[in-house]
C-alpha positions as semicolon CSV with decimal commas, in nm:
position;residue;x (nm);y (nm);z (nm)
1;M;-1,341;-11,154;7,769
2;S;-1,126;-11,165;8,084
3;I;-0,809;-11,383;8,130
4;H;-0,831;-11,647;8,389
5;E;-0,593;-11,851;8,601
6;E;-0,657;-12,194;8,668
7;C;-0,663;-12,199;9,035
8;G;-0,543;-12,174;9,387
9;V;-0,426;-12,419;9,651
10;F;-0,396;-12,393;10,024
11;G;-0,277;-12,666;10,283
12;V;-0,264;-12,659;10,655
13;F;-0,046;-12,917;10,868
14;A;-0,106;-12,871;11,246
15;P;0,093;-13,000;11,538
16;K;-0,221;-13,127;11,721
17;P;-0,592;-13,162;11,594
18;S;-0,771;-12,833;11,558
19;N;-1,031;-12,640;11,356
20;V;-0,820;-12,663;11,029
21;A;-1,103;-12,635;10,802
22;D;-1,176;-12,281;10,914
23;L;-0,811;-12,197;10,831
24;V;-0,843;-12,335;10,482
25;Y;-1,166;-12,145;10,429
26;Y;-1,001;-11,809;10,508
27;G;-0,715;-11,901;10,322
28;L;-0,919;-11,970;10,016
29;Y;-1,101;-11,656;10,052
30;A;-0,765;-11,473;10,011
31;L;-0,710;-11,689;9,699
32;Q;-1,069;-11,634;9,551
33;H;-0,924;-11,414;9,259
34;R;-0,738;-11,726;9,141
35;G;-1,057;-11,915;9,066
36;Q;-1,438;-11,876;9,093
37;E;-1,593;-12,155;8,939
38;G;-1,555;-12,401;9,230
39;C;-1,374;-12,490;9,569
40;G;-1,329;-12,771;9,802
41;I;-1,186;-12,858;10,138
42;V;-1,062;-13,208;10,262
43;V;-0,981;-13,255;10,618
44;C;-0,773;-13,537;10,752
45;D;-0,886;-13,663;11,111
46;D;-0,645;-13,946;11,246
47;G;-0,637;-14,084;10,880
48;L;-0,997;-14,037;10,790
49;F;-1,100;-13,794;10,531
50;Y;-1,400;-13,548;10,527
51;S;-1,471;-13,336;10,239
52;H;-1,711;-13,076;10,066
53;K;-1,660;-12,927;9,726
54;D;-1,902;-12,784;9,465
55;V;-1,924;-12,506;9,195
56;G;-1,948;-12,163;9,333
57;L;-1,773;-11,906;9,536
58;V;-1,619;-11,997;9,896
59;G;-1,863;-11,801;10,065
60;D;-2,156;-11,983;9,919
61;V;-2,006;-12,331;9,865
62;F;-1,936;-12,360;10,246
63;K;-2,207;-12,151;10,391
64;G;-2,354;-12,378;10,679
65;N;-2,125;-12,657;10,588
66;L;-1,805;-12,586;10,778
67;N;-1,944;-12,692;11,108
68;N;-1,980;-13,046;10,937
69;F;-1,586;-13,087;10,951
70;P;-1,415;-13,241;11,259
71;D;-1,094;-13,120;11,398
72;G;-0,801;-13,239;11,226
73;S;-0,441;-13,232;11,191
74;M;-0,436;-13,181;10,818
75;A;-0,642;-13,008;10,559
76;V;-0,617;-12,894;10,194
77;G;-0,832;-12,669;9,993
78;H;-0,869;-12,535;9,626
79;V;-1,031;-12,267;9,422
80;R;-1,079;-12,350;9,059
81;Y;-1,106;-12,184;8,708
82;G;-1,072;-12,465;8,470
83;T;-0,844;-12,446;8,178
84;T;-0,881;-12,820;8,117
85;G;-1,208;-12,933;8,223
86;A;-1,561;-12,813;8,217
87;S;-1,712;-12,609;8,510
88;K;-1,879;-12,883;8,702
89;R;-1,884;-13,050;9,044
90;T;-1,684;-13,375;8,942
91;N;-1,403;-13,134;8,834
92;C;-1,387;-12,955;9,157
93;Q;-1,093;-13,033;9,370
94;P;-0,925;-13,159;9,582
95;I;-0,949;-13,511;9,396
96;E;-0,955;-13,785;9,650
97;V;-0,826;-14,113;9,584
98;N;-0,879;-14,441;9,783
99;H;-0,626;-14,716;9,687
100;Q;-0,444;-15,003;9,818
101;K;-0,172;-14,784;9,994
102;G;-0,439;-14,565;10,164
103;R;-0,629;-14,247;10,089
104;M;-0,495;-13,931;9,903
105;A;-0,622;-13,585;9,835
106;I;-0,448;-13,364;9,590
107;A;-0,491;-12,997;9,492
108;H;-0,327;-12,872;9,180
109;N;-0,252;-12,539;9,031
110;G;-0,142;-12,526;8,675
111;N;-0,188;-12,724;8,367
112;L;0,000;-13,030;8,216
113;S;0,130;-12,996;7,865
114;N;0,152;-13,360;7,831
115;A;-0,173;-13,468;7,991
116;Y;-0,343;-13,579;7,676
117;E;-0,055;-13,824;7,592
118;L;-0,057;-13,959;7,959
119;R;-0,425;-14,017;7,994
120;N;-0,428;-14,196;7,668
121;S;-0,177;-14,419;7,793
122;L;-0,354;-14,459;8,118
123;E;-0,686;-14,567;7,968
124;L;-0,507;-14,818;7,734
125;S;-0,385;-14,984;8,064
126;G;-0,726;-14,991;8,213
127;A;-0,750;-14,684;8,404
128;I;-1,110;-14,520;8,419
129;F;-1,143;-14,153;8,471
130;H;-1,452;-13,994;8,644
131;T;-1,322;-13,613;8,552
132;T;-1,216;-13,407;8,252
133;S;-0,955;-13,239;8,467
134;D;-0,588;-13,289;8,393
135;T;-0,537;-13,321;8,789
136;E;-0,690;-13,657;8,785
137;T;-0,408;-13,760;8,544
138;I;-0,155;-13,642;8,823
139;A;-0,343;-13,834;9,085
140;Y;-0,346;-14,145;8,879
141;I;0,052;-14,130;8,822
142;I;0,119;-14,082;9,166
143;T;-0,112;-14,357;9,272
144;K;0,037;-14,581;9,014
145;E;0,432;-14,489;9,145
146;R;0,285;-14,543;9,524
147;L;0,228;-14,896;9,446
148;T;0,605;-14,971;9,440
149;A;0,736;-14,661;9,614
150;P;0,825;-14,684;9,982
151;S;0,665;-14,348;10,046
152;I;0,410;-14,091;9,949
153;E;0,689;-13,839;9,882
154;E;0,887;-14,101;9,688
155;A;0,587;-14,163;9,450
156;V;0,549;-13,789;9,399
157;S;0,896;-13,748;9,320
158;R;0,857;-14,021;9,068
159;A;0,562;-13,873;8,926
160;M;0,770;-13,543;8,844
161;N;0,970;-13,759;8,599
162;V;0,662;-13,831;8,404
163;I;0,431;-13,552;8,427
164;D;0,549;-13,237;8,230
165;G;0,424;-12,857;8,223
166;A;0,297;-12,647;8,525
167;Y;0,205;-12,770;8,837
168;S;0,201;-12,652;9,210
169;L;0,077;-12,950;9,417
170;I;-0,049;-13,047;9,773
171;V;-0,087;-13,404;9,817
172;M;-0,228;-13,511;10,154
173;S;-0,183;-13,870;10,266
174;P;-0,332;-13,996;10,599
175;A;-0,013;-13,916;10,784
176;K;0,182;-13,675;10,555
177;M;0,159;-13,375;10,357
178;V;0,369;-13,351;10,043
179;V;0,392;-13,021;9,841
180;C;0,590;-12,938;9,555
181;R;0,647;-12,701;9,255
182;D;0,753;-12,805;8,884
183;P;1,115;-12,786;8,793
184;Y;1,059;-12,472;8,580
185;G;0,855;-12,293;8,864
186;F;0,552;-12,181;8,651
187;R;0,314;-12,115;8,925
188;P;0,393;-11,978;9,267
189;L;0,404;-12,169;9,598
190;C;0,511;-12,075;9,921
191;Y;0,468;-12,155;10,295
192;G;0,461;-12,001;10,634
193;K;0,429;-12,067;11,005
194;M;0,160;-11,959;11,279
195;Q;0,247;-11,888;11,635
196;D;0,101;-12,230;11,753
197;G;0,363;-12,421;11,510
198;T;0,109;-12,473;11,242
199;Y;0,251;-12,479;10,891
200;V;0,055;-12,306;10,598
201;I;0,116;-12,389;10,227
202;A;-0,033;-12,135;9,970
203;S;-0,036;-12,031;9,623
204;E;0,024;-11,667;9,717
205;S;0,190;-11,499;10,039
206;C;-0,135;-11,292;10,070
207;A;-0,300;-11,594;10,184
208;L;-0,063;-11,669;10,454
209;S;-0,125;-11,297;10,586
210;A;-0,498;-11,349;10,580
211;V;-0,475;-11,647;10,829
212;G;-0,174;-11,468;11,041
213;A;0,099;-11,725;10,918
214;E;0,431;-11,565;10,895
215;F;0,589;-11,592;10,547
216;I;0,895;-11,823;10,569
217;R;0,993;-11,875;10,193
218;D;0,892;-11,944;9,838
219;L;0,943;-12,322;9,730
220;M;1,212;-12,359;9,475
221;P;1,148;-12,485;9,134
222;G;1,158;-12,876;9,151
223;E;1,146;-12,870;9,518
224;I;0,952;-13,105;9,738
225;L;0,861;-13,045;10,103
226;V;0,735;-13,318;10,314
227;F;0,536;-13,206;10,637
228;S;0,492;-13,483;10,893
229;K;0,488;-13,530;11,271
230;S;0,877;-13,576;11,230
231;G;0,908;-13,224;11,103
232;I;0,984;-13,099;10,765
233;E;1,197;-13,288;10,502
234;Q;1,327;-13,117;10,187
235;R;1,396;-13,318;9,879
236;T;1,577;-13,130;9,581
237;E;1,665;-13,392;9,335
238;H;1,446;-13,209;9,074
239;C;1,592;-12,882;9,145
240;N;1,821;-12,690;8,878
241;K;1,722;-12,938;8,632
242;E;1,557;-12,677;8,400
243;S;1,588;-12,296;8,373
244;K;1,336;-12,121;8,606
245;K;1,031;-12,000;8,401
246;T;0,792;-11,828;8,627
247;C;0,478;-11,707;8,441
248;I;0,527;-11,328;8,382
249;F;0,151;-11,281;8,376
250;E;0,123;-11,370;8,758
251;Y;0,299;-11,036;8,815
252;I;0,086;-10,854;8,551
253;Y;-0,258;-10,991;8,635
254;F;-0,311;-11,305;8,807
255;A;-0,156;-11,245;9,154
256;R;-0,285;-10,994;9,416
257;P;-0,093;-10,671;9,432
258;D;-0,016;-10,740;9,803
259;S;0,144;-11,093;9,737
260;E;0,526;-11,137;9,660
261;I;0,648;-11,414;9,425
262;D;1,001;-11,531;9,422
263;G;1,081;-11,214;9,633
264;V;0,935;-10,980;9,389
265;S;0,636;-10,740;9,491
266;V;0,363;-10,785;9,255
267;H;0,252;-10,437;9,327
268;D;0,594;-10,299;9,262
269;A;0,624;-10,494;8,931
270;R;0,282;-10,351;8,799
271;K;0,414;-9,987;8,893
272;K;0,718;-10,049;8,677
273;A;0,500;-10,159;8,375
274;G;0,335;-9,826;8,424
275;H;0,672;-9,632;8,415
276;I;0,777;-9,838;8,121
277;L;0,444;-9,761;7,930
278;A;0,493;-9,386;8,005
279;E;0,843;-9,400;7,865
280;C;0,763;-9,617;7,566
281;H;0,428;-9,457;7,478
282;P;0,406;-9,089;7,598
283;V;0,091;-8,894;7,531
284;D;-0,029;-8,531;7,622
285;A;-0,323;-8,585;7,842
286;D;-0,501;-8,472;8,158
287;V;-0,572;-8,757;8,362
288;V;-0,468;-9,132;8,415
289;I;-0,712;-9,388;8,500
290;G;-0,686;-9,775;8,573
291;V;-0,939;-10,032;8,463
292;P;-1,004;-10,224;8,808
293;D;-0,849;-10,408;8,954
294;S;-0,516;-10,510;8,799
295;G;-0,489;-10,196;8,590
296;L;-0,476;-9,976;8,895
297;D;-0,114;-10,037;8,996
298;A;0,029;-9,983;8,635
299;A;-0,186;-9,666;8,604
300;L;-0,043;-9,527;8,919
301;G;0,321;-9,615;8,777
302;F;0,240;-9,435;8,445
303;S;0,105;-9,129;8,667
304;E;0,423;-9,130;8,858
305;K;0,652;-9,153;8,560
306;S;0,452;-8,902;8,324
307;G;0,374;-8,643;8,589
308;I;0,004;-8,653;8,454
309;P;-0,249;-8,666;8,771
310;Y;-0,390;-8,998;8,859
311;G;-0,768;-9,011;8,883
312;I;-1,042;-9,274;8,991
313;G;-1,234;-9,281;8,645
314;L;-1,385;-9,631;8,676
315;I;-1,583;-9,787;8,973
316;K;-1,615;-10,172;8,955
317;N;-1,909;-10,336;9,121
318;K;-1,776;-10,521;9,393
319;Y;-2,053;-10,765;9,428
320;I;-1,990;-10,915;9,085
321;G;-1,702;-11,141;9,039
322;R;-1,490;-11,212;8,715
323;T;-1,752;-11,512;8,624
324;F;-2,058;-11,291;8,631
325;I;-2,308;-11,450;8,397
326;S;-2,607;-11,263;8,231
327;P;-2,929;-11,451;8,341
328;G;-3,084;-11,455;8,011
329;Q;-3,104;-11,088;7,898
330;G;-2,874;-11,168;7,605
331;N;-2,776;-10,839;7,418
332;R;-3,039;-10,636;7,595
333;V;-2,808;-10,524;7,868
334;D;-2,446;-10,454;7,834
335;Q;-2,260;-10,660;8,102
336;V;-1,972;-10,425;8,125
337;K;-2,206;-10,158;8,254
338;I;-2,333;-10,390;8,534
339;K;-1,950;-10,456;8,615
340;L;-1,834;-10,098;8,587
341;S;-1,924;-9,741;8,581
342;A;-1,747;-9,428;8,461
343;V;-1,686;-9,136;8,702
344;S;-1,776;-8,844;8,480
345;S;-1,632;-8,585;8,715
346;T;-1,298;-8,741;8,655
347;V;-1,315;-8,779;8,286
348;A;-1,565;-8,544;8,141
349;G;-1,380;-8,285;7,893
350;K;-1,048;-8,473;7,961
351;R;-0,766;-8,613;7,772
352;V;-0,764;-8,961;7,935
353;V;-0,498;-9,234;7,959
354;M;-0,680;-9,569;8,019
355;V;-0,443;-9,832;8,152
356;D;-0,538;-10,214;8,150
357;D;-0,346;-10,532;8,184
358;S;-0,440;-10,693;7,845
359;I;-0,656;-10,708;7,555
360;V;-0,772;-11,056;7,446
361;R;-1,045;-11,022;7,187
362;G;-1,094;-10,648;7,215
363;T;-1,457;-10,671;7,300
364;T;-1,457;-10,573;7,656
365;C;-1,193;-10,284;7,635
366;G;-1,401;-10,160;7,339
367;R;-1,707;-10,135;7,575
368;I;-1,512;-9,963;7,844
369;V;-1,375;-9,742;7,580
370;N;-1,741;-9,626;7,508
371;L;-1,841;-9,603;7,861
372;L;-1,589;-9,324;7,899
373;R;-1,691;-9,168;7,591
374;E;-2,051;-9,181;7,694
375;A;-1,917;-8,991;8,040
376;G;-1,757;-8,724;7,843
377;A;-1,405;-8,815;7,784
378;K;-1,265;-8,589;7,488
379;E;-0,985;-8,845;7,425
380;I;-0,898;-9,189;7,509
381;H;-0,541;-9,341;7,491
382;M;-0,510;-9,691;7,597
383;R;-0,205;-9,818;7,741
384;V;-0,156;-10,197;7,807
385;S;0,070;-10,340;8,076
386;A;0,149;-10,656;7,871
387;P;0,256;-10,736;7,517
388;P;0,010;-10,852;7,265
389;F;-0,125;-11,191;7,295
390;L;-0,016;-11,406;6,993
391;H;0,002;-11,757;7,124
392;P;-0,222;-11,982;7,349
393;C;-0,094;-12,095;7,687
394;Y;-0,067;-12,431;7,790
395;Y;0,049;-12,386;8,152
396;G;-0,259;-12,284;8,325
397;T;-0,395;-11,985;8,152
398;D;-0,703;-11,980;7,936
399;I;-0,559;-11,778;7,630
400;D;-0,720;-11,948;7,372
401;S;-0,591;-12,025;7,008
402;E;-0,451;-11,766;6,749
403;E;-0,783;-11,738;6,588
404;H;-0,952;-11,572;6,880
405;L;-0,678;-11,322;6,967
406;I;-0,716;-10,977;6,812
407;A;-0,344;-10,900;6,793
408;C;-0,325;-11,177;6,550
409;K;-0,520;-11,037;6,310
410;Y;-0,479;-10,673;6,333
411;S;-0,194;-10,403;6,358
412;V;-0,188;-10,178;6,673
413;E;-0,332;-9,900;6,489
414;E;-0,616;-10,123;6,356
415;I;-0,685;-10,255;6,717
416;A;-0,693;-9,901;6,835
417;K;-0,953;-9,827;6,577
418;I;-1,172;-10,130;6,644
419;I;-1,201;-10,053;7,016
420;G;-1,258;-9,668;6,968
421;A;-0,940;-9,540;7,122
422;D;-0,730;-9,258;7,001
423;S;-0,413;-9,414;7,036
424;L;-0,298;-9,750;7,187
425;G;0,035;-9,882;7,327
426;Y;0,145;-10,219;7,457
427;L;0,434;-10,301;7,689
428;P;0,714;-10,378;7,485
429;N;0,812;-10,776;7,482
430;E;1,166;-10,689;7,535
431;K;1,093;-10,500;7,839
432;L;0,928;-10,759;8,028
433;G;1,245;-10,849;8,224
434;E;1,252;-10,516;8,386
435;L;0,937;-10,579;8,589
436;I;1,108;-10,832;8,805
437;D;1,448;-10,759;8,742
438;S;1,519;-11,116;8,599
439;T;1,517;-11,296;8,271
440;D;1,388;-11,605;8,440
441;Y;1,038;-11,590;8,331
442;C;0,779;-11,754;8,084
443;S;0,631;-11,545;7,824
444;A;0,521;-11,799;7,555
445;C;0,179;-11,643;7,500
446;F;0,349;-11,335;7,395
447;D;0,638;-11,467;7,194
448;G;0,557;-11,834;7,141
449;D;0,880;-11,959;7,319
450;Y;0,736;-12,259;7,508
451;P;0,985;-12,400;7,781
452;T;0,835;-12,725;7,739
453;Y;0,729;-12,962;7,416
454;V;0,341;-12,882;7,358
455;N;0,128;-13,070;7,110
456;H;-0,026;-12,780;6,903
457;D;-0,262;-13,022;6,754
458;V;-0,437;-13,112;7,082
459;P;-0,723;-12,855;7,140
460;K;-0,749;-12,683;7,484
461;N;-1,077;-12,848;7,562
462;K;-0,917;-13,188;7,455
463;F;-1,095;-13,406;7,755
464;E;-1,437;-13,269;7,693
465;Q;-1,392;-13,346;7,292
466;K;-1,288;-13,687;7,382
467;I;-1,602;-13,752;7,590
468;S;-1,833;-13,618;7,323
469;E;-1,670;-13,835;7,044
470;V;-1,727;-14,118;7,286
471;K;-2,086;-14,028;7,327
472;D;-2,122;-13,994;6,936
473;K;-1,987;-14,346;6,880
474;T;-2,194;-14,471;7,141
475;N;-2,521;-14,315;6,990
476;E;-2,425;-14,433;6,655
477;S;-2,382;-14,806;6,775
478;E;-2,723;-14,787;6,960
479;D;-2,879;-14,652;6,636
């Protein structure tokens, strides 16, 4: 099982109408690693919205559709992997709203920790929901506030007093683009500028580079920026209200290694993880290999610190994404072998250090260990560049309940035996701050220290379950 992040957002604000859809398309390509279930683009042309969204990868969803977008002054895009909301077209973003004060399109990266309570309240007041995504809850809150607020940015600011949890938002109205980052700064958000004066907003700095925009800076936790024909307005009324809690797993796994988040290189953070693993869990070995892709940088760091040569021991099929699904073969074909193959000339007869970013249920890493055994590896010592997962995440990561986490059931020695490794070592929890030279991070999935209140009685698939319950009651009444 792989860990997935909820999504990536990308926005464009141009000084004059231009082909903004193409810019968003390339930006979403650069953010494809953040979500591979669905994607969408909404373009604003003189107040009129044009959109296309569907399940699938960026290249597939927009194949033959980009030419249908007109030139526009603004556009917002989204790639999705849902942690709250099933994989279907209705849950694809950006979400569009047409209301008394005008149209709005919203793209969201993160997860609200109080979405269930907010949605119940809205439904009791007459709101009708069309998706099972918590982003629709945010859209309703902003729309409700907009009815009395003097501007869209004031409505967003008021909504931030109500919603809780992780959210990096891009909100597009007919005349403005409003972007904000939650007061904890759980998820990244940055912006840059192109030579023609076009502003670009993205979940990661790598997407700015992809479209030729110069990075300006990351948004501060709690900051709101308003892009309009008048320029850029900054609002900081929500800044410094909470301690910064950027998700540490952004650096370990989610973000692309060529991105920088809050001034910290993701590549450097992962190499530091490798250094720490070599210091805390040394081993006599002949070669260090990384599990593609997020284990490669940490493996390089382990090699540097230990002096053990680095090698390419696993090759990833670049044409298969993280969401690869077997077309009905069941257990007849090992899906790990479809995604990965071992380089026998690197590992045969060798004592191998295999570095990966995490262990969730243990099934996948066990199969990878077996791949290396079949390729002739004499010993396999697994090193993990994150601590053991012990708690679910409520801020935009699909880390499930404790019953599905192998570290909640077994000791490190037992896990090593289960996955077939000769030894196993995790990154120590107390060393996480060394990755980014800061203590301003969230590590709740490792230590259970949640920065916000979370209702542990509400399941992760709460909205799907609610719909199922309604259908069951409907069927009972029909019977």
